[in-house]
N, C-alpha and C positions, 0 to 999 in steps of 0.2 A: 046372113050366114054367121053361125057361132064361131067365135075366135078360138084358136087352139089354146089349150090350157098350158101355161108356162109354169114349170115347177117353182115353188116358192124360193128355193135356194138360188135358182138362176136369176130371179127377180131381185133378190137382196144382195147377192154376191157380185163382186167385180171380177173381170176376166183378165187373165195374164196368159200370154203366149210366149213360150221359151224357144229360142232358136238354138238347137243343138242339145242332144241327149247325153252329153258327157257327164262326168262326175259333178261338175259345178251346176249344170242344168238340172240334174236329178235332185241335188241337194236344195236348190232354190225352189223347185216344184214342191217338195215335201214341206218346206218351211212355209211357203205361201199357202198351200192347201190347209195346213194346220191353223193358219190365221183366217181362214174362211174364203180364200180366193178360189175361183174356178180356174183350173190350170190345164193348158194343153202344151205338150212338148212336140216340136217338129224336128225330127232327126233325119238328116239326109241319107245316112247309111242304112244298111239292112237291119241293124240292131243297135240298141242303146249302148252307151259306154264311151264313145269317142276314142281317144287314144288309149284308154284303159279297156282293152278288148281281148279277144281270145281267137286263137287259130288251132284247129285240130286236124290231124291226118294220121291214118294208119295206127290208131290207138294212142298217139302222142297228143298231149294238150299243152299249149303254150299261152302264156300271157304275152301280148304284143306290146304292152306299155310298161308301167312301173313294175318292178320286181320285188319291192318291199315297201312297207309304210313306216312312218315315224309318227310321233304324237298321237297314239291311239285314242286318247281321251277326246280328241276332236271328232273322231268317227262316232264314239259313244254318245257325244252330245247331239249329233245329228239324229241318230236312232231314237234318242230320248225325245227330241223335238217332234219326231214323227209318231210318238206314242208307243214306242217299242223299246227293246233292249238289244244292244249289239250282241250280247252273249247268246241270245236265242237264234241268231242268224249266222254268226261267224266264229270260227275257231282260230285264234291267233297263236302262232308259234314264235317264241322269241329267238332271235339269232344270236348264237354264241359259238364261236367268236363272231364279231361283226363282219370282218373281211380278212382275206389273206392277200398280202402284197408281195409280188415277185418283181425284182429289179433287173435291169439289163445286164448287170455284172453277176447275176446269180444269187445275190442276197435275197432272202425271203424271211418273212415272219407273219404271225397272225396278230391282228389288232383286236383286242378284247376290252370290254368295259370293266374288267376286274383290275383294279389298281395294282394289287400285288403282282399279278401275272404281267401286266403291262410294264411295270418297273423292272421286272426281270428281263423282259425283252429289250428295254432301253440299255440295261447293263451289258447285254450281249452285242447289240449293234453299234453302241458308242461307248466302249469300255473306258476310254480316257476321259470322256466328258459325261458319264452317266448321271452324276449328280446335277450337273449344269442342265442337261436335257430334261431331267426329272423336274427341276425347278421351272424351266421354261414351259414344260407341258402344263404344270399346275397353274402358272400365271396365264397361259393361253386359255385354259378352262375357266379361270376366274373372269377373264375378259369376255368370253362367250356368255357366261352366266349373267354378267352385268348388262350386256347387250340384250339378252333374252328378257331380263326383267323390264327394261325400257320398252322393248318391242311388244311383248305380250299385253302390256297395259295401254299401249298407244297404237302403234303401227298395225298390229295384228288384230285389233278389235274394232277399228273404225276407219273411216276414210281419212287420209292424211290432210284433206282439205277442210275438215271440220275445225271449228275454232277450238282452242285449248280449253279443256275442262278444268274444274276447280282443283283436281288432284294432280294435274300434269306437271306442275313445277316441282312438286315433291318427288314425282317419278324420275325427273331428269337428274336428280342427284346421283342416280345409278349410272349415268352415262359416263363412260371412261373418256377422259379428255386426252390422255397421252396417245392412245392407239386407236380410239374409236372413230377418228375422222380421217385416217390415212389410207394408204394403198394396201390391198390385201397381202400381196406377196412381200412387201416391205415389212408388214407386221409379222408375218410368218418368220421371216429372216431375223427379226429382232428377238424372237423367242426361241429359235432353234438354230444350231450350228451344223447339225448332221444333214448331209444332202438327202439321206433317206427320209428323214422326218419332214424336211422342207418339201420334198416331192409329194409325200403322203398328204400333208395338210393343204398343199396347193391344189389338190384335186377337188376340194369341196365346192368351189364356185362352179364347177361343171355340173353340179346338181341342178343349177338354174341356167344351164346353157351358156356359161360365161367363162372368160379367161381369168386366171388368178392374177395376171400381170396388169389387168385393166379394171379390176373390180375394187369396190371400197372395202375397208377392213371390217365393216359391220357384218359382212358375210361370215365372220368367225362365229356367229351364232349357230351356223349349220353344224360344224363338227361338235360344238357343245351339246346341241340337242341330240345328236346321234349317240354320243358317248354317255350322256346323263340319262337318257330315256330309252335308248336302244332302238333296234330295228326289228320289224315283225313281218312274218310271212303268213298268208291266209291259207289254211288247209284247203286243197282243191284248186288253188290259184287265186290271184287277186281279182279276177273277173267275178268271183263270188260276191264281192262287195257290190258290183253293179247289179248282179242278179237279185240280191237281197233288196236293194233300193228300188229296183223296178217292180218287184213283187209288192213292196210296201206302197209305192205310188199307185199301183193299180188298185190295191185294196182301199186306198184312201179316196179313190175317185179321180185321180189325175188321168187325163186322156193322153195316151202314148201313141204317136204316129211315126213309124219308120218309113224310109223311102220317101220322105217329104222334105225336099230341098226348098228352102226359102229363097226366092229370087228378088224380092223387094220388100222393104219395110214401108208401109203406108204412112205417110206424113200428112196430117191435116191441121192447118192453122198452127204450125210449129210444134205439133204434138204427134207422137207415135200413136196410130189408131188401129194397128193390126199388121198383118203380113200377107203376101201373095206367094203361093207355092208354084213350083215348076209346072204343075198340072193346070194352073190357072185358078185354082181354088183361092178364095179370099177368106181370111180368118180375122174377124174384127176382135179388138182387144182394148182394154183400158190401159194396160202397160205391156211393153215388149221387153223381154230380157234376152240379151245376146250372150250365148254360151259358145262363142267361137272367137277366132282371132279378131281383136278389135280393129286391126288394120283393114278388114274387109267391110266394115260398116259403112263408110262413105259411099261405096258402090251400091250397097243395098238401099241407100237413101237417094240414089240417083245423082250423086255428086262425084267429082274427080277422085280417083283412087288415091289413098294415102301413101306417103313415102314408106318404102320398106327398107330403109337404111337402118343400121343398128339392130339387125335381127339377131336373135340368139342362135346358138349352134344347132345344127341338125344332127342326124346320126346315120351311120351305116350299120344295119342290123342283120344278123343271120340267125334264123331259128332252125336248129339242127336236131333231128332225132337220130340217136346213135344206137346201133345194135350190140353194144357191149356196156358193161358197167365200168365206172371210173371211181372206185372207192377212195382213191387218194385225193380226189378233187373236193375242195370246200364248196359250199353253196354259193359263195361270193368270192371271186378272185380277181385281182387287178394285176395285169401284166404291163408294167410301166415301160414307156419308150426310153431310149438312151439319152435323148436331149429334149427335155420338156419345153424349154423356151422355143426351140426350133419348131416343135410340133404346133404350138399355139401361133407362132408367127406364120406358119404355112396355112393354118385354118383361118385366122382372123385378118391377116394382112394380104397374103398371096391368094387366098380364097380357093385353095384346092385341098383335096384329101391328103393327109400327112404322109410323108415318105415312110416314116416309122411311127405308126400310131400306138397310143396306149390302148390296150384292149381289156374290156370288162367281160368276164365270163360268169354268167349266172347259171347254176345247175340246180334248179328247184327240185329235181327228182332225188337229190341227195337228202332232202327233207321229207319228200312226199312221194311215195311209190305209186300212189293212185293215178298219177298223171302220165305214166309210161307203161308199155308192155313189160312183162317180166324179163329181167336181164338187160334192160335198156336204160338209157339216160336221155334227158332233154336238156339242150343247151341254148341259152340266149346269149349271143355274142355281139357286142356292140363296141364301136369306135366312134369318137366324135368326128363330125364332118361339117363343113361350112354350109350355111343355108343359101342355096342358089337355085333359082328356077331354071328348068330346062337341062340340067346336067344329068349325068349318070346314064349314058347309053351302055350297050353291052360291053364295050371295051373298058369304060370307066368302072363298071361293076366287077369285071374280071380283074382289073388292076387293084381295086380296093380289096377284093377277096384275097388276092395273093399277098398283099402287104399285111393284112390281118393275120393270115396263117404263118407268114414269115416271122412276125413278132412272137406268136405263140410257140412256134418250133424253136426259135432262138432261146426262149425262156423255159424249154424243157417240156412243153405240153405234148402229149402223145399224138401221133399221127392219126387223123380221122379219115384218110383218103378212102379206105375200103370199108368204112363202118357207117357212112351216112345213109340212113334209110329214107328220111324225108328232109326237105329243105325249103325254106321260104325266106326270101331276101327283101329287106326294106331299105330303100334309098331315100335321100331327101326329096327327089322328084315324086316318088310314090307316096311319101308322107304328105307332101303338098297337095297332091291330087285326091287322096283319100279323105283327108281331114280339112281341106280348104284352108291351108296354112301357107301364106306366102313364103316361097323358098324352102318349105319344109321345116321352118324354124319351130322347134318344139315348144319353146316358152314365150313366143311372141318377141318382144324386144329383149335385148341382152341387159345385163346389169352392170355395164361398163360406165362408171361415173355415177355421181350422186343422183343426177336427174333421172337416168334410166332405172336405177335401183329403187328409188323411193317415190318418184312421181310418175308412176305408170298410168295408163289410161284409167280414167275415173270410173267408179262403180255407177255413178249417175251421170248420164250424158250432159254435156254442156250445150250441144247443138240441137238437141231435140228433147223436149219435155216428154216424160213418160217412157223414155228409153233408158235401159239399165244394162250393166255388164257384169258377168261373172266368168270365172275361169282363170287359167294360168297367165293369160296375156294382160290381165287387168290387175288392180290392186287386190291383195298384197303380193301376188307373184305366183311362180310355178311351184310344183310339188303337190302331192295329193292332200296333205292337211291344209296348206294355204289356199288351195282351190275351195275346200269346204268352208274355210274362214271367209273367203270372198263372197260365197253365197250367203253366209250369215250377215255380213256387213251390208250386202245389197238388199236383202230382205228387210233389214231394219230401216234402210233408207226409203224403200218403197212404202213401208208402213208409216213412216214419218211424213213423206211428201204426198202420198196418194191416199192413205187411209184405207179402210175396208168397208 
């Protein structure tokens, strides 16, 4: 009998299977495909995107994950690696101002990346210490800039476990010795005396699901990046990034499988040899790339579950479609709690939803009227919550909802009671079940302490050859640009250790 003809590409190329079609998985697929690999993505959900996803109802469209991006050149690099141009797929809208902050005592101001405007704001909120706060802000920016220079040339571009390169010692001269190694909150306090500025800049570790009172000072790189390079919205919603990457992947020959939950990683002679789906289908592969929470990998290998201590924060999210316009609302507004330290103590120590939460309100319809019916608004409302499995029954959801609206109303937010047209609520439990993330922890492990912040799960597995990791739970950490950087680092490791 004549043997079936095998396409030449299949005979010459190696095969990679990627578990999870989130942003990291899509980026890894495009980079591997560009290097000649045959790639299949197995996504458990009904569509690609992972946490960067979309929900629509009654003419309203919502992003269910990130609401803005930073470091847009990282996205452009990915499109370029895939043989395309970001500008041909996405329209980025710069955010100006970056955010509006409203405090429990009624004080409010906008945070802008225009230095003259920001210095005017400092003179208004701290008239007696305006020059001191101005100097502190510039020193804080300088600290962030030096941390960024070290990070981009080391931490952000390769595995932290790689041996130092010839230029690394020269790079380390940028490392600030006085503040670079300390506690984040202590560093903020050393630069600012205003309680308003301290609370503002202490918010940034929450970008990676962590408390400012437990995180290292090196996270000062986050406010620097936002101020220096800005924040950006994608016309039509951030899910447009996923749609563009999916279209590119399909054009390049990546096999995309949704509704395909991986139940086991096949391990043969100490090496990953493929995966098994919930349907029983076996997919052989030369390498397996995990684009999911790294804590779930031991179970997929048939080993005892990993410890889920030191999980990052989760969130309580409400997606609200409103049948009125709110022209006074900025696209990004933060309504601060009255006692920030108490809020994080309740979340991180007592492990319950805060009594008085800080509430983030994103109103993308103020930038983009294409995502709502005429005369309406879409609101993404979020408060930090502890990552805990099994919590959030109906009573918990009702209590959290009341506390969120109580903070908004105390801060002057208009009543929405008779204006909500559509509503969708996300709890830590729903996040856990939807995205297979222990406790609903959005960023995997927290960044409390040096080890958690800088020695995250490796991009190349130590326990199984041919197994690799991408995504927010692995190096270099959470956030859309760092997830894309993790895919770049991982693909370089695959090319180095596996070849093509």
